[in-house]
C-alpha positions as CSV (number, residue, x, y, z in Angstrom):
1,M,72.2,-216.2,-28.0
2,G,71.9,-217.5,-31.6
3,N,71.4,-215.1,-34.6
4,A,67.7,-216.0,-35.0
5,L,67.0,-215.3,-31.3
6,L,69.0,-212.1,-31.6
7,D,66.9,-211.0,-34.5
8,M,63.7,-211.8,-32.6
9,Y,64.8,-209.9,-29.5
10,S,66.7,-207.1,-31.2
11,L,63.7,-204.7,-31.0
12,Y,63.5,-205.2,-27.2
13,L,67.1,-205.4,-26.1
14,R,68.7,-202.2,-24.7
15,P,71.6,-201.1,-22.6
16,F,71.2,-201.3,-18.8
17,D,68.6,-198.9,-17.3
18,P,69.0,-198.4,-13.5
19,E,65.3,-197.5,-13.2
20,S,64.3,-200.9,-14.7
21,D,67.2,-203.3,-14.1
22,A,69.3,-204.6,-11.3
23,P,72.9,-205.8,-11.7
24,R,73.1,-209.5,-12.5
25,D,75.9,-212.1,-12.7
26,V,76.2,-212.9,-16.4
27,G,78.9,-215.5,-15.9
28,L,81.7,-213.1,-14.9
29,G,81.5,-214.0,-11.2
30,W,80.1,-210.7,-10.0
31,P,77.0,-208.6,-10.6
32,S,77.3,-206.5,-13.8
33,T,75.4,-203.7,-15.4
34,E,77.4,-203.5,-18.7
35,Y,80.5,-205.3,-19.7
36,L,82.1,-202.9,-22.1
37,M,84.0,-203.7,-25.2
38,T,86.3,-201.3,-27.0
39,E,86.1,-202.2,-30.7
40,E,86.7,-200.6,-34.1
41,A,83.6,-198.4,-34.8
42,P,81.8,-198.8,-38.1
43,D,82.3,-195.1,-38.9
44,G,86.0,-195.1,-38.0
45,G,88.0,-194.9,-34.7
46,F,86.9,-196.9,-31.8
47,W,83.7,-197.2,-29.7
48,N,82.7,-198.5,-26.3
49,I,79.7,-200.7,-26.5
50,P,78.1,-203.1,-24.0
51,S,78.3,-206.8,-24.4
52,V,75.5,-207.2,-21.8
53,W,72.1,-206.2,-23.1
54,W,68.8,-206.1,-21.2
55,R,65.1,-207.0,-21.7
56,D,62.5,-207.0,-19.0
57,G,65.1,-207.0,-16.2
58,E,66.9,-210.0,-17.7
59,A,70.5,-209.8,-18.8
60,F,71.9,-211.3,-22.0
61,R,75.7,-211.5,-22.6
62,L,76.3,-211.3,-26.3
63,S,79.3,-212.4,-28.4
64,P,81.4,-209.5,-29.7
65,E,79.8,-209.9,-33.2
66,Q,76.3,-209.9,-31.7
67,A,77.1,-206.9,-29.4
68,M,78.3,-204.9,-32.4
69,E,75.2,-205.7,-34.4
70,M,73.0,-204.7,-31.4
71,A,74.9,-201.5,-30.9
72,L,74.5,-200.5,-34.6
73,R,70.7,-201.3,-34.4
74,Y,70.3,-199.4,-31.2
75,E,72.0,-196.3,-32.6
76,Q,69.9,-196.5,-35.8
77,V,66.6,-196.9,-33.9
78,T,67.2,-194.5,-31.1
79,G,69.5,-191.9,-32.6
80,K,71.6,-192.2,-29.5
81,K,75.4,-192.7,-30.0
82,F,77.8,-194.8,-28.0
83,P,81.1,-193.0,-27.1
84,R,83.7,-192.8,-29.9
85,F,87.5,-192.5,-29.4
86,D,90.5,-191.9,-31.7
87,D,92.3,-195.0,-30.5
88,S,91.6,-198.2,-28.6
89,G,93.8,-197.1,-25.6
90,A,91.6,-194.1,-25.0
91,G,88.5,-196.2,-25.3
92,S,89.8,-198.8,-22.9
93,F,90.9,-196.2,-20.4
94,S,87.5,-194.5,-20.5
95,A,85.8,-197.9,-20.0
96,M,87.9,-198.6,-16.9
97,N,87.3,-195.2,-15.5
98,R,83.6,-195.5,-16.1
99,S,83.5,-198.8,-14.3
100,A,85.4,-197.4,-11.3
101,M,82.9,-194.5,-11.2
102,G,79.8,-196.8,-11.0
103,G,79.3,-197.4,-14.7
104,A,75.7,-197.6,-15.9
105,M,74.3,-197.2,-12.4
106,N,75.2,-193.5,-12.6
107,N,75.2,-192.6,-16.3
108,P,73.7,-194.2,-19.4
109,L,76.3,-195.3,-21.9
110,A,74.5,-194.2,-25.1
111,G,74.9,-190.4,-25.0
112,Y,77.8,-190.7,-22.6
113,L,79.6,-187.4,-22.7
114,H,83.3,-188.6,-22.6
115,G,85.1,-189.4,-25.8
116,R,84.2,-187.8,-29.0
117,N,81.2,-188.2,-31.1
118,R,81.6,-188.6,-34.9
119,N,78.3,-187.6,-36.4
């Protein structure tokens, strides 16, 4: 998705919602709800953010740069926070455990209780 299109959709894209969305294959070879990235957080440490964003039941797989921009916008608009971690290993471990436990089908990522929240 190009930057102009990302700007146009940014008010409508959101993380997976099991009440509105169904898992989709976004080019990974299997149905996905969120494909998490562990990246350096803008406020320090690391955060887990989705690279798959949703609008009207349609999935959009974003580049790392686009996903980080969307995550920042989402936090600013909603006040919800994505999980923060002291190091990338803890973030990656949490992402793997989250996936094994059903991921976004069972628990929304923004406001997710594991990790630490830097407010």
